[in-house]
VOBA-473439 format. One line per field, with one value per atom (N, C-alpha, C): atom name; residue in three letters; x, y, z; chain; residue number from 0. Coordinates in steps of 0.05 Angstrom, whole numbers, plus 5000, padded with zeros to 4 digits. Layout:
REM residues N
name = [CA|...] .
resn = [ALA|...] .
xx = [X|...] .
yy = [Y|...] .
zz = [Z|...] .
chain = [A|...] .
resi = [NUM|...] .
This chain:
REM residues 101
name = [N|CA|C|N|CA|C|N|CA|C|N|CA|C|N|CA|C|N|CA|C|N|CA|C|N|CA|C|N|CA|C|N|CA|C|N|CA|C|N|CA|C|N|CA|C|N|CA|C|N|CA|C|N|CA|C|N|CA|C|N|CA|C|N|CA|C|N|CA|C|N|CA|C|N|CA|C|N|CA|C|N|CA|C|N|CA|C|N|CA|C|N|CA|C|N|CA|C|N|CA|C|N|CA|C|N|CA|C|N|CA|C|N|CA|C|N|CA|C|N|CA|C|N|CA|C|N|CA|C|N|CA|C|N|CA|C|N|CA|C|N|CA|C|N|CA|C|N|CA|C|N|CA|C|N|CA|C|N|CA|C|N|CA|C|N|CA|C|N|CA|C|N|CA|C|N|CA|C|N|CA|C|N|CA|C|N|CA|C|N|CA|C|N|CA|C|N|CA|C|N|CA|C|N|CA|C|N|CA|C|N|CA|C|N|CA|C|N|CA|C|N|CA|C|N|CA|C|N|CA|C|N|CA|C|N|CA|C|N|CA|C|N|CA|C|N|CA|C|N|CA|C|N|CA|C|N|CA|C|N|CA|C|N|CA|C|N|CA|C|N|CA|C|N|CA|C|N|CA|C|N|CA|C|N|CA|C|N|CA|C|N|CA|C|N|CA|C|N|CA|C|N|CA|C|N|CA|C|N|CA|C|N|CA|C|N|CA|C|N|CA|C|N|CA|C|N|CA|C|N|CA|C|N|CA|C|N|CA|C|N|CA|C|N|CA|C|N|CA|C|N|CA|C] .
resn = [MET|MET|MET|ILE|ILE|ILE|ILE|ILE|ILE|TYR|TYR|TYR|ASN|ASN|ASN|VAL|VAL|VAL|THR|THR|THR|THR|THR|THR|LEU|LEU|LEU|VAL|VAL|VAL|SER|SER|SER|HIS|HIS|HIS|THR|THR|THR|VAL|VAL|VAL|LYS|LYS|LYS|GLU|GLU|GLU|LEU|LEU|LEU|TRP|TRP|TRP|VAL|VAL|VAL|GLU|GLU|GLU|TRP|TRP|TRP|MET|MET|MET|LYS|LYS|LYS|GLN|GLN|GLN|LYS|LYS|LYS|HIS|HIS|HIS|ILE|ILE|ILE|PRO|PRO|PRO|GLU|GLU|GLU|VAL|VAL|VAL|MET|MET|MET|ALA|ALA|ALA|LYS|LYS|LYS|GLY|GLY|GLY|CYS|CYS|CYS|PHE|PHE|PHE|VAL|VAL|VAL|LYS|LYS|LYS|HIS|HIS|HIS|GLN|GLN|GLN|PHE|PHE|PHE|VAL|VAL|VAL|GLN|GLN|GLN|LEU|LEU|LEU|LEU|LEU|LEU|GLU|GLU|GLU|LEU|LEU|LEU|ASP|ASP|ASP|GLU|GLU|GLU|THR|THR|THR|GLU|GLU|GLU|GLY|GLY|GLY|VAL|VAL|VAL|THR|THR|THR|TYR|TYR|TYR|ALA|ALA|ALA|ILE|ILE|ILE|GLN|GLN|GLN|TYR|TYR|TYR|TYR|TYR|TYR|ALA|ALA|ALA|GLU|GLU|GLU|THR|THR|THR|LEU|LEU|LEU|ASP|ASP|ASP|ALA|ALA|ALA|TYR|TYR|TYR|ASN|ASN|ASN|LYS|LYS|LYS|TYR|TYR|TYR|ILE|ILE|ILE|GLU|GLU|GLU|LEU|LEU|LEU|TYR|TYR|TYR|ALA|ALA|ALA|PRO|PRO|PRO|SER|SER|SER|LEU|LEU|LEU|ARG|ARG|ARG|ASP|ASP|ASP|ASP|ASP|ASP|SER|SER|SER|LEU|LEU|LEU|LYS|LYS|LYS|ASN|ASN|ASN|TRP|TRP|TRP|GLY|GLY|GLY|LYS|LYS|LYS|GLU|GLU|GLU|VAL|VAL|VAL|ILE|ILE|ILE|ALA|ALA|ALA|PHE|PHE|PHE|ARG|ARG|ARG|SER|SER|SER|ILE|ILE|ILE|MET|MET|MET|GLN|GLN|GLN|LEU|LEU|LEU|ILE|ILE|ILE|ASP|ASP|ASP] .
xx = [8419|8409|8438|8442|8473|8460|8454|8454|8484|8491|8511|8498|8511|8490|8510|8501|8521|8509|8507|8501|8524|8506|8532|8508|8536|8522|8528|8507|8513|8519|8530|8527|8493|8495|8460|8469|8486|8498|8495|8495|8491|8476|8457|8444|8424|8408|8397|8406|8421|8448|8448|8464|8478|8448|8431|8401|8392|8393|8382|8417|8441|8457|8450|8448|8443|8421|8399|8373|8384|8393|8398|8429|8450|8476|8481|8490|8501|8485|8472|8449|8438|8438|8434|8457|8478|8504|8515|8509|8514|8494|8472|8452|8460|8467|8484|8495|8524|8541|8530|8503|8493|8495|8515|8510|8495|8476|8453|8426|8409|8383|8362|8363|8347|8359|8345|8356|8337|8343|8333|8344|8331|8346|8325|8335|8322|8332|8315|8330|8325|8350|8339|8329|8315|8303|8315|8301|8312|8329|8344|8380|8387|8405|8423|8431|8418|8425|8447|8449|8470|8494|8507|8531|8514|8494|8481|8462|8445|8420|8443|8427|8443|8419|8425|8417|8435|8419|8421|8419|8435|8429|8426|8413|8424|8411|8443|8443|8438|8421|8414|8435|8456|8457|8446|8446|8444|8452|8471|8501|8526|8543|8568|8595|8594|8603|8589|8574|8570|8573|8562|8574|8608|8626|8653|8659|8651|8648|8652|8624|8617|8642|8649|8680|8693|8706|8735|8732|8714|8717|8704|8686|8662|8671|8666|8667|8686|8718|8742|8735|8722|8724|8690|8668|8656|8652|8667|8676|8695|8719|8728|8708|8687|8670|8665|8651|8634|8644|8680|8700|8698|8701|8712|8689|8669|8643|8635|8633|8628|8651|8671|8701|8687|8685|8679|8650|8651|8610|8598|8609|8598|8615|8609|8617|8600|8622|8606|8614|8596|8610|8599|8610|8597|8595|8573|8573|8567|8568|8551|8523|8515|8504|8491|8482|8461|8431|8420|8388|8379|8375|8361|8330|8320|8298|8277] .
yy = [6597|6599|6624|6619|6639|6656|6684|6701|6717|6708|6723|6747|6771|6795|6810|6816|6834|6858|6883|6903|6923|6932|6940|6968|6985|7019|7008|7019|7018|7034|7053|7076|7079|7102|7100|7088|7099|7096|7064|7050|7012|7004|7016|6999|6971|6989|6971|6943|6946|6924|6915|6925|6904|6887|6901|6884|6862|6859|6841|6821|6828|6811|6794|6804|6795|6768|6783|6758|6740|6743|6732|6713|6723|6701|6695|6726|6721|6702|6715|6695|6666|6664|6633|6622|6631|6618|6607|6626|6630|6601|6605|6585|6552|6561|6528|6513|6529|6522|6493|6506|6481|6493|6507|6527|6544|6554|6567|6553|6556|6545|6565|6585|6605|6630|6655|6675|6703|6733|6749|6778|6788|6810|6834|6861|6879|6907|6922|6953|6974|6979|7000|7026|7031|7059|7080|7107|7124|7139|7123|7135|7161|7168|7183|7181|7173|7167|7187|7213|7223|7206|7177|7166|7141|7131|7112|7101|7072|7058|7038|7039|7014|6983|6962|6934|6928|6902|6876|6857|6836|6807|6795|6768|6762|6734|6708|6685|6677|6654|6639|6615|6607|6575|6562|6541|6516|6520|6530|6510|6546|6551|6562|6541|6516|6502|6515|6512|6511|6544|6560|6591|6592|6580|6576|6561|6533|6527|6546|6564|6572|6600|6604|6636|6623|6596|6577|6574|6560|6549|6563|6583|6594|6617|6642|6661|6680|6670|6696|6681|6669|6670|6683|6690|6702|6744|6734|6761|6769|6763|6767|6771|6754|6755|6784|6792|6819|6834|6837|6860|6868|6842|6845|6859|6856|6862|6896|6897|6924|6948|6936|6951|6971|6992|7008|7027|7018|7025|7006|6990|6970|6968|6984|6973|6961|6935|6914|6923|6910|6915|6885|6866|6837|6840|6824|6822|6787|6780|6757|6758|6743|6748|6718|6715|6696|6694|6678|6692|6678|6689|6702|6692|6665|6665|6671] .
zz = [9362|9341|9336|9325|9322|9297|9298|9272|9265|9242|9232|9213|9224|9217|9197|9170|9151|9150|9158|9155|9125|9110|9087|9069|9078|9063|9031|9024|8980|8976|8945|8941|8913|8928|8911|8883|8870|8844|8837|8859|8855|8861|8887|8900|8879|8860|8845|8832|8832|8806|8841|8865|8882|8895|8904|8909|8898|8859|8852|8853|8850|8866|8880|8902|8929|8927|8916|8919|8890|8867|8848|8854|8862|8867|8885|8908|8930|8946|8959|8976|8970|8941|8947|8949|8936|8940|8976|8989|9018|9028|9025|9032|9023|8999|8979|8998|9017|9036|9053|9063|9087|9109|9117|9146|9159|9144|9152|9146|9162|9160|9142|9158|9144|9135|9124|9128|9124|9126|9115|9116|9095|9078|9077|9097|9103|9095|9090|9096|9120|9135|9154|9148|9161|9151|9177|9170|9182|9183|9175|9173|9149|9151|9135|9111|9094|9057|9052|9051|9035|9027|9038|9033|9014|9021|9005|9023|9013|9030|9049|9070|9083|9088|9087|9085|9103|9109|9138|9115|9115|9114|9135|9149|9180|9162|9172|9162|9187|9202|9231|9222|9235|9249|9268|9269|9294|9309|9294|9318|9313|9335|9332|9308|9312|9286|9267|9259|9239|9227|9233|9236|9223|9254|9241|9214|9209|9189|9166|9160|9143|9140|9153|9161|9147|9155|9149|9124|9110|9084|9063|9073|9047|9051|9080|9073|9053|9057|9048|9013|9005|8962|8968|8978|8972|8978|8999|9004|8978|8977|8954|8924|8914|8898|8901|8926|8931|8925|8934|8926|8897|8885|8860|8839|8844|8849|8846|8870|8891|8890|8888|8908|8926|8917|8946|8946|8914|8935|8949|8958|8975|9004|9024|9062|9076|9082|9098|9127|9138|9175|9182|9196|9207|9230|9244|9269|9279|9301|9295|9326|9326|9348|9363|9383|9390|9399|9387|9404|9430|9439|9470|9461|9472|9474|9491] .
chain = [A|A|A|A|A|A|A|A|A|A|A|A|A|A|A|A|A|A|A|A|A|A|A|A|A|A|A|A|A|A|A|A|A|A|A|A|A|A|A|A|A|A|A|A|A|A|A|A|A|A|A|A|A|A|A|A|A|A|A|A|A|A|A|A|A|A|A|A|A|A|A|A|A|A|A|A|A|A|A|A|A|A|A|A|A|A|A|A|A|A|A|A|A|A|A|A|A|A|A|A|A|A|A|A|A|A|A|A|A|A|A|A|A|A|A|A|A|A|A|A|A|A|A|A|A|A|A|A|A|A|A|A|A|A|A|A|A|A|A|A|A|A|A|A|A|A|A|A|A|A|A|A|A|A|A|A|A|A|A|A|A|A|A|A|A|A|A|A|A|A|A|A|A|A|A|A|A|A|A|A|A|A|A|A|A|A|A|A|A|A|A|A|A|A|A|A|A|A|A|A|A|A|A|A|A|A|A|A|A|A|A|A|A|A|A|A|A|A|A|A|A|A|A|A|A|A|A|A|A|A|A|A|A|A|A|A|A|A|A|A|A|A|A|A|A|A|A|A|A|A|A|A|A|A|A|A|A|A|A|A|A|A|A|A|A|A|A|A|A|A|A|A|A|A|A|A|A|A|A|A|A|A|A|A|A|A|A|A|A|A|A|A|A|A|A|A|A|A|A|A|A|A|A] .
resi = [0|0|0|1|1|1|2|2|2|3|3|3|4|4|4|5|5|5|6|6|6|7|7|7|8|8|8|9|9|9|10|10|10|11|11|11|12|12|12|13|13|13|14|14|14|15|15|15|16|16|16|17|17|17|18|18|18|19|19|19|20|20|20|21|21|21|22|22|22|23|23|23|24|24|24|25|25|25|26|26|26|27|27|27|28|28|28|29|29|29|30|30|30|31|31|31|32|32|32|33|33|33|34|34|34|35|35|35|36|36|36|37|37|37|38|38|38|39|39|39|40|40|40|41|41|41|42|42|42|43|43|43|44|44|44|45|45|45|46|46|46|47|47|47|48|48|48|49|49|49|50|50|50|51|51|51|52|52|52|53|53|53|54|54|54|55|55|55|56|56|56|57|57|57|58|58|58|59|59|59|60|60|60|61|61|61|62|62|62|63|63|63|64|64|64|65|65|65|66|66|66|67|67|67|68|68|68|69|69|69|70|70|70|71|71|71|72|72|72|73|73|73|74|74|74|75|75|75|76|76|76|77|77|77|78|78|78|79|79|79|80|80|80|81|81|81|82|82|82|83|83|83|84|84|84|85|85|85|86|86|86|87|87|87|88|88|88|89|89|89|90|90|90|91|91|91|92|92|92|93|93|93|94|94|94|95|95|95|96|96|96|97|97|97|98|98|98|99|99|99|100|100|100] .
């Protein structure tokens, strides 16, 4: 199982709107592409929240090919949509992991 992790620092001024946008629009759009079989959306705790609140969304793909398909075909436009909506209010860091049994 491949985990595509997006860790995001969200400014306090937009955090409520951003969380709703993630739950109602962005996550459903990502999942509708058919590359991931499940996801989880979490808030990181015990961090300095001076600059904002940190969240992580983890998308689970059954294969590296499914992840690569998402990155090549869908990620650019979805990232552009996020940038257009949130600009510098949201900063994202992306990583890919493999689940070890």
